MDTraj code that builds the backbone (N, CA, C; nanometers):
import mdtraj as md
import numpy as np

residues = "UNK UNK UNK UNK UNK UNK UNK UNK UNK UNK UNK UNK UNK UNK UNK UNK UNK UNK UNK UNK UNK UNK UNK UNK UNK UNK UNK UNK UNK UNK UNK UNK UNK UNK UNK UNK UNK UNK UNK UNK UNK UNK UNK UNK UNK UNK UNK UNK UNK UNK UNK UNK UNK UNK UNK UNK UNK UNK UNK UNK UNK UNK UNK UNK UNK UNK UNK UNK UNK UNK UNK UNK UNK UNK UNK UNK UNK UNK UNK UNK UNK UNK UNK UNK UNK UNK".split()
xyz = np.array([
    [0.6179, 0.6555, -1.4439],
    [0.5792, 0.5449, -1.3595],
    [0.5392, 0.4291, -1.4523],
    [0.6081, 0.3193, -1.4403],
    [0.5820, 0.2018, -1.5232],
    [0.4638, 0.1231, -1.4667],
    [0.3692, 0.0915, -1.5534],
    [0.2497, 0.0174, -1.5125],
    [0.2870, -0.1260, -1.4752],
    [0.2305, -0.1745, -1.3672],
    [0.2538, -0.3103, -1.3193],
    [0.1346, -0.3956, -1.3593],
    [0.1623, -0.5191, -1.3996],
    [0.0541, -0.6119, -1.4312],
    [-0.0242, -0.6403, -1.3024],
    [-0.1550, -0.6363, -1.3089],
    [-0.2439, -0.6586, -1.1940],
    [-0.2258, -0.5518, -1.0860],
    [-0.1937, -0.4302, -1.1242],
    [-0.1671, -0.3255, -1.0247],
    [-0.2871, -0.2973, -0.9347],
    [-0.4062, -0.2979, -0.9890],
    [-0.5253, -0.2711, -0.9077],
    [-0.5440, -0.3797, -0.8020],
    [-0.5275, -0.5052, -0.8425],
    [-0.5426, -0.6162, -0.7475],
    [-0.4293, -0.6150, -0.6449],
    [-0.3092, -0.5808, -0.6881],
    [-0.1964, -0.5727, -0.5951],
    [-0.2175, -0.4600, -0.4940],
    [-0.2700, -0.3472, -0.5400],
    [-0.2983, -0.2359, -0.4493],
    [-0.4025, -0.2746, -0.3454],
    [-0.5050, -0.3456, -0.3899],
    [-0.6098, -0.3909, -0.2982],
    [-0.5520, -0.4852, -0.1930],
    [-0.4670, -0.5777, -0.2363],
    [-0.4016, -0.6710, -0.1441],
    [-0.3102, -0.5949, -0.0483],
    [-0.2400, -0.4943, -0.0992],
    [-0.1507, -0.4137, -0.0151],
    [-0.2289, -0.3408, 0.0934],
    [-0.3487, -0.2956, 0.0610],
    [-0.4322, -0.2278, 0.1605],
    [-0.4727, -0.3268, 0.2693],
    [-0.5090, -0.4491, 0.2302],
    [-0.5470, -0.5506, 0.3291],
    [-0.4295, -0.5837, 0.4212],
    [-0.3144, -0.6109, 0.3619],
    [-0.1962, -0.6465, 0.4405],
    [-0.1499, -0.5274, 0.5240],
    [-0.1512, -0.4094, 0.4630],
    [-0.1100, -0.2883, 0.5339],
    [-0.2009, -0.2548, 0.6504],
    [-0.3297, -0.2798, 0.6333],
    [-0.4243, -0.2547, 0.7425],
    [-0.3957, -0.3482, 0.8602],
    [-0.3694, -0.4750, 0.8308],
    [-0.3338, -0.5700, 0.9373],
    [-0.2039, -0.5279, 1.0063],
    [-0.1062, -0.4856, 0.9275],
    [0.0212, -0.4392, 0.9829],
    [-0.0010, -0.3202, 1.0763],
    [-0.0819, -0.2244, 1.0298],
    [-0.1084, -0.1046, 1.1091],
    [-0.1792, -0.1386, 1.2398],
    [-0.2755, -0.2291, 1.2339],
    [-0.3487, -0.2682, 1.3550],
    [-0.2567, -0.3382, 1.4550],
    [-0.1680, -0.4241, 1.4046],
    [-0.0723, -0.4916, 1.4932],
    [0.0259, -0.3927, 1.5540],
    [0.0531, -0.2864, 1.4815],
    [0.1450, -0.1832, 1.5292],
    [0.0775, -0.0895, 1.6292],
    [-0.0553, -0.0972, 1.6391],
    [-0.1274, -0.0175, 1.7371],
    [-0.2057, 0.0981, 1.6783],
    [-0.2180, 0.1047, 1.5477],
    [-0.2939, 0.2120, 1.4829],
    [-0.4417, 0.1801, 1.4911],
    [-0.5202, 0.2695, 1.5477],
    [-0.6641, 0.2470, 1.5658],
    [-0.7481, 0.3360, 1.4750],
    [-0.6878, 0.4002, 1.3781],
    [-0.7568, 0.4999, 1.2981],
    [-0.8490, 0.4483, 1.1902],
    [-0.8509, 0.3175, 1.1631],
    [-0.9374, 0.2656, 1.0573],
    [-1.0791, 0.2467, 1.1093],
    [-1.1745, 0.2922, 1.0308],
    [-1.3148, 0.2735, 1.0673],
    [-1.3881, 0.2113, 0.9488],
    [-1.5080, 0.1657, 0.9731],
    [-1.5870, 0.1024, 0.8672],
    [-1.6257, 0.2022, 0.7586],
    [-1.6304, 0.3292, 0.7929],
    [-1.6707, 0.4306, 0.6958],
    [-1.5523, 0.4932, 0.6229],
    [-1.4325, 0.4511, 0.6544],
    [-1.3124, 0.5066, 0.5916],
    [-1.3017, 0.4549, 0.4476],
    [-1.2766, 0.5455, 0.3537],
    [-1.2678, 0.5052, 0.2128],
    [-1.1341, 0.4368, 0.1840],
    [-1.1294, 0.3672, 0.0721],
    [-1.0061, 0.2990, 0.0311],
    [-0.8948, 0.4003, 0.0052],
    [-0.9303, 0.5175, -0.0446],
    [-0.8295, 0.6207, -0.0696],
    [-0.7681, 0.6709, 0.0608],
    [-0.8502, 0.6876, 0.1625],
    [-0.7984, 0.7302, 0.2930],
    [-0.7103, 0.6222, 0.3537],
    [-0.7507, 0.4968, 0.3389],
    [-0.6694, 0.3861, 0.3894],
    [-0.5361, 0.3798, 0.3158],
    [-0.5412, 0.4003, 0.1847],
    [-0.4187, 0.3986, 0.1041],
    [-0.3200, 0.5024, 0.1548],
    [-0.3681, 0.6231, 0.1761],
    [-0.2792, 0.7292, 0.2228],
    [-0.2257, 0.7007, 0.3629],
    [-0.3107, 0.6531, 0.4522],
    [-0.2671, 0.6236, 0.5893],
    [-0.1628, 0.5118, 0.5908],
    [-0.1859, 0.4076, 0.5134],
    [-0.0910, 0.2952, 0.5089],
    [0.0393, 0.3390, 0.4441],
    [0.0301, 0.4150, 0.3356],
    [0.1506, 0.4669, 0.2695],
    [0.2347, 0.5469, 0.3691],
    [0.1712, 0.6390, 0.4399],
    [0.2461, 0.7246, 0.5337],
    [0.3044, 0.6433, 0.6493],
    [0.2339, 0.5420, 0.6952],
    [0.2846, 0.4560, 0.8017],
    [0.4072, 0.3777, 0.7537],
    [0.4011, 0.3223, 0.6338],
    [0.5135, 0.2456, 0.5805],
    [0.6354, 0.3342, 0.5557],
    [0.6119, 0.4581, 0.5142],
    [0.7231, 0.5524, 0.4975],
    [0.7823, 0.5863, 0.6336],
    [0.6969, 0.6096, 0.7313],
    [0.7422, 0.6414, 0.8665],
    [0.8262, 0.5278, 0.9254],
    [0.7841, 0.4042, 0.9006],
    [0.8565, 0.2875, 0.9511],
    [0.9747, 0.2479, 0.8629],
    [0.9970, 0.3258, 0.7564],
    [1.1073, 0.3038, 0.6621],
    [1.0992, 0.1682, 0.5916],
    [0.9765, 0.1230, 0.5651],
    [0.9568, 0.0002, 0.4893],
    [0.9482, 0.0282, 0.3396],
    [0.9146, 0.1520, 0.3035],
    [0.9192, 0.1961, 0.1650],
    [0.9812, 0.3353, 0.1630],
    [1.0354, 0.3704, 0.0485],
    [1.0945, 0.5031, 0.0313],
    [0.9826, 0.5984, -0.0082],
    [0.9775, 0.7123, 0.0582],
    [0.8730, 0.8093, 0.0304],
    [0.8897, 0.8772, -0.1041],
    [0.7798, 0.9230, -0.1581],
    [0.7797, 0.9973, -0.2835],
    [0.8224, 1.1413, -0.2571],
    [0.8778, 1.2088, -0.3573],
    [0.9035, 1.3516, -0.3410],
    [0.7715, 1.4258, -0.3165],
    [0.7769, 1.5328, -0.2427],
    [0.6550, 1.6051, -0.2034],
    [0.5704, 1.6477, -0.3237],
    [0.6327, 1.6852, -0.4336],
    [0.5564, 1.7317, -0.5496],
    [0.4947, 1.6164, -0.6300],
    [0.5353, 1.4944, -0.6034],
    [0.4823, 1.3776, -0.6747],
    [0.3933, 1.2910, -0.5850],
    [0.3612, 1.3401, -0.4675],
    [0.2835, 1.2636, -0.3700],
    [0.1345, 1.2798, -0.3990],
    [0.0833, 1.1904, -0.4844],
    [-0.0589, 1.1890, -0.5147],
    [-0.1102, 1.0455, -0.4993],
    [-0.2405, 1.0297, -0.5038],
    [-0.3016, 0.8996, -0.4770],
    [-0.2576, 0.7898, -0.5746],
    [-0.2549, 0.8146, -0.7062],
    [-0.2090, 0.7079, -0.7963],
    [-0.0644, 0.6648, -0.7688],
    [0.0209, 0.7590, -0.7338],
    [0.1602, 0.7257, -0.7032],
    [0.1703, 0.6468, -0.5733],
    [0.0871, 0.6809, -0.4758],
    [0.0860, 0.6066, -0.3491],
    [0.0390, 0.4628, -0.3724],
    [-0.0654, 0.4465, -0.4537],
    [-0.1151, 0.3125, -0.4855],
    [-0.0077, 0.2321, -0.5580],
    [0.0646, 0.2972, -0.6475],
    [0.1717, 0.2306, -0.7207],
    [0.2820, 0.1844, -0.6249],
    [0.3190, 0.2698, -0.5307],
    [0.4211, 0.2337, -0.4320],
    [0.3761, 0.1159, -0.3466],
    [0.2499, 0.1164, -0.3063],
    [0.1977, 0.0047, -0.2272],
    [0.1957, -0.1243, -0.3094],
    [0.1631, -0.1132, -0.4379],
    [0.1636, -0.2316, -0.5242],
    [0.3048, -0.2877, -0.5370],
    [0.4035, -0.2004, -0.5510],
    [0.5432, -0.2449, -0.5580],
    [0.5852, -0.3116, -0.4275],
    [0.5429, -0.2535, -0.3161],
    [0.5781, -0.3074, -0.1840],
    [0.5222, -0.4478, -0.1646],
    [0.3944, -0.4658, -0.1958],
    [0.3328, -0.5965, -0.1732],
    [0.3855, -0.6985, -0.2732],
    [0.4192, -0.6540, -0.3926],
    [0.4728, -0.7430, -0.4950],
    [0.6020, -0.8101, -0.4464],
    [0.6811, -0.7370, -0.3713],
    [0.8077, -0.7902, -0.3191],
    [0.7858, -0.8869, -0.2026],
    [0.6714, -0.8786, -0.1368],
    [0.6466, -0.9593, -0.0178],
    [0.5553, -1.0799, -0.0406],
    [0.5014, -1.0923, -0.1598],
    [0.4152, -1.2071, -0.1890],
    [0.5014, -1.3279, -0.2254],
    [0.4529, -1.4484, -0.1981],
    [0.5268, -1.5683, -0.2412],
    [0.5363, -1.5741, -0.3937],
    [0.6389, -1.6377, -0.4433],
    [0.6629, -1.6444, -0.5884],
    [0.5470, -1.7077, -0.6656],
    [0.4740, -1.7996, -0.6040],
    [0.3673, -1.8698, -0.6727],
    [0.2293, -1.8062, -0.6535],
    [0.2254, -1.6859, -0.5995],
    [0.0968, -1.6177, -0.5777],
    [0.0313, -1.5854, -0.7117],
    [-0.0998, -1.6062, -0.7248],
    [-0.1692, -1.5799, -0.8513],
    [-0.1641, -1.4333, -0.8953],
    [-0.1477, -1.3407, -0.8031],
    [-0.1411, -1.1989, -0.8404],
    [-0.0133, -1.1659, -0.9167],
    [0.0883, -1.2472, -0.9047],
    [0.2147, -1.2206, -0.9720],
    [0.2205, -1.2807, -1.1118],
    [0.1165, -1.3503, -1.1515],
    [0.1167, -1.4136, -1.2836],
    [0.0464, -1.3312, -1.3862],
])
top = md.Topology()
chain = top.add_chain()
for i, resn in enumerate(residues, 1):
    res = top.add_residue(resn, chain, resSeq=i)
    for name in ("N", "CA", "C"):
        top.add_atom(name, md.element.get_by_symbol(name[0]), res)
traj = md.Trajectory(xyz[None], top)
């Protein structure tokens, strides 16, 4: 897995955008006490289900890989001049 510049910030942004996407889609499972790791997994699985990202193989499905996939996903959807891409 190749490290992405600003991967932590991109993952955080992906969680924010993914949470909004999930809520608009009708997902009510997010709560104030839900951890970022739980949100990451829920958003990852939702995006795979909706075929917006390609799922990881079952043996490689761990939290760092999910965060990496979300970072790649949001990186493709941010405007070219976004500060996270610099």
